[in-house]
C-alpha positions in Angstrom: 11.4 60.3 -96.6 12.2 57.7 -99.2 12.3 60.2 -102.0 14.8 62.4 -100.3 17.0 59.4 -99.5 16.9 58.3 -103.1 17.7 61.8 -104.4 20.7 62.1 -102.1 21.8 58.6 -103.2 21.6 59.5 -106.9 23.3 62.8 -106.4 26.2 61.2 -104.6 26.4 58.3 -107.0 26.7 60.6 -110.0 29.2 62.9 -108.2 31.3 59.8 -107.4 31.2 58.8 -111.1 32.2 62.3 -112.2 34.9 63.0 -109.6 36.1 59.4 -109.1 35.7 59.6 -105.3 33.7 56.4 -104.8 32.1 55.7 -102.3 32.5 59.0 -100.3 30.2 61.3 -102.1 27.5 58.6 -102.2 27.7 58.2 -98.4 27.7 61.9 -97.7 24.8 62.7 -100.0 22.9 59.7 -98.7 23.3 61.0 -95.2 22.0 64.4 -96.4 19.0 62.7 -98.0 18.2 60.7 -94.8 18.6 63.8 -92.6 16.3 65.7 -94.9 13.7 62.8 -94.8 13.7 62.9 -91.0 13.4 66.6 -91.0 10.3 66.4 -93.2 8.8 63.8 -90.8 9.5 66.0 -87.9 7.8 69.0 -89.5 4.7 67.0 -90.5 4.4 65.5 -87.1 4.7 68.9 -85.4 2.1 70.3 -87.8 -0.3 67.5 -87.1 0.0 67.9 -83.4 -0.6 71.6 -83.7 -3.8 71.0 -85.8 -4.9 68.4 -83.3 -4.5 70.9 -80.5 -6.4 73.5 -82.4 -9.3 71.1 -83.0 -9.5 70.2 -79.4 -9.7 73.9 -78.4 -12.5 74.4 -80.9 -14.3 71.4 -79.5 -14.0 72.7 -76.0 -15.4 76.1 -77.0 -18.4 74.4 -78.7 -19.0 72.3 -75.6 -18.7 75.2 -73.3 -21.1 77.4 -75.3 -24.0 74.9 -75.2 
């Protein structure tokens, strides 16, 4: 999350310098970076929950077959 926020910040900063639109591009691209970071956290959390559910199913199968 931190990396995507900094990437968005740097892209916006350099676009502002190039276009002379300070601070708008910095704010817009920082927002994109933060949104991207939260999206990555959401994807990782969903994947972890799915894997945990699969592990529980496997444990139940093992317990039931003994």
